C-alpha positions in Angstrom: -10.6 -0.1 5.6 -10.0 -1.9 2.3 -7.0 -0.8 0.1 -8.0 1.0 -3.1 -7.6 -0.9 -6.3 -4.3 0.0 -7.9 -3.8 0.4 -11.7 -0.4 0.4 -13.3 0.4 3.5 -15.2 3.3 4.6 -17.4 4.6 8.1 -16.6 7.3 10.2 -18.1 9.0 12.2 -15.4 12.0 14.5 -15.2 15.0 12.2 -14.7 16.7 14.6 -12.3 13.6 14.8 -10.2 13.3 11.0 -10.1 17.0 10.8 -9.0 16.5 13.3 -6.2 13.3 11.5 -5.0 15.1 8.1 -5.0 18.1 9.6 -3.1 15.6 10.9 -0.5 13.8 7.5 -0.4 10.6 9.0 -1.6 8.0 6.4 -2.8 7.4 7.6 -6.4 4.1 5.9 -6.8 2.7 7.3 -3.6 4.1 10.8 -4.3 2.6 10.7 -7.8 -0.8 9.5 -6.5 -0.8 12.3 -3.8 0.0 14.9 -6.5 -2.7 13.6 -8.8 -5.2 13.5 -6.0 -4.5 17.2 -5.2 -4.8 18.1 -8.9 -8.1 16.3 -9.1 -9.5 17.9 -6.0 -8.3 21.4 -7.2 -9.9 20.9 -10.6 -13.2 19.7 -9.1 -13.3 22.7 -6.8 -12.6 25.0 -9.7 -15.4 23.5 -11.8 -17.8 23.6 -8.8 -17.1 27.3 -8.4 -17.8 27.9 -12.1 -21.0 25.8 -12.1 -22.2 27.5 -8.9 -21.0 31.1 -9.7 -24.5 32.4 -10.3 -25.9 31.0 -7.0 -22.8 32.3 -5.1 -23.2 35.7 -6.6 -26.9 35.8 -5.8 -26.3 34.7 -2.2 -23.5 37.4 -1.7 -25.8 40.0 -3.2 -28.6 39.0 -0.8 -26.3 39.3 2.2 -25.0 42.7 1.0 -28.5 44.0 0.7 -30.2 42.3 3.7 -27.4 41.2 6.0 -27.0 37.7 7.2 -30.1 35.6 7.7 -30.8 35.0 11.4 -28.1 37.5 12.4 -30.2 38.7 15.3 -29.8 35.3 16.9 -26.0 35.3 16.8 -24.3 34.9 20.2 -21.0 36.7 19.2 
């Protein structure tokens, strides 16, 4: 699997936090990347929920009124 293209970035971080991370041998670049990845995923999920709220509400309303589609075929 090819390595993702890396782009240098300047970040301003809490100096105490940076010191603690270095004392614990934490790779700051990797930790920052993982944190940004989580933030991006979380924001995409939030936006998806907003964009699809009407469809989700309609689906939930249908299930409330009619039950689960194909429920009679459930084995549990």
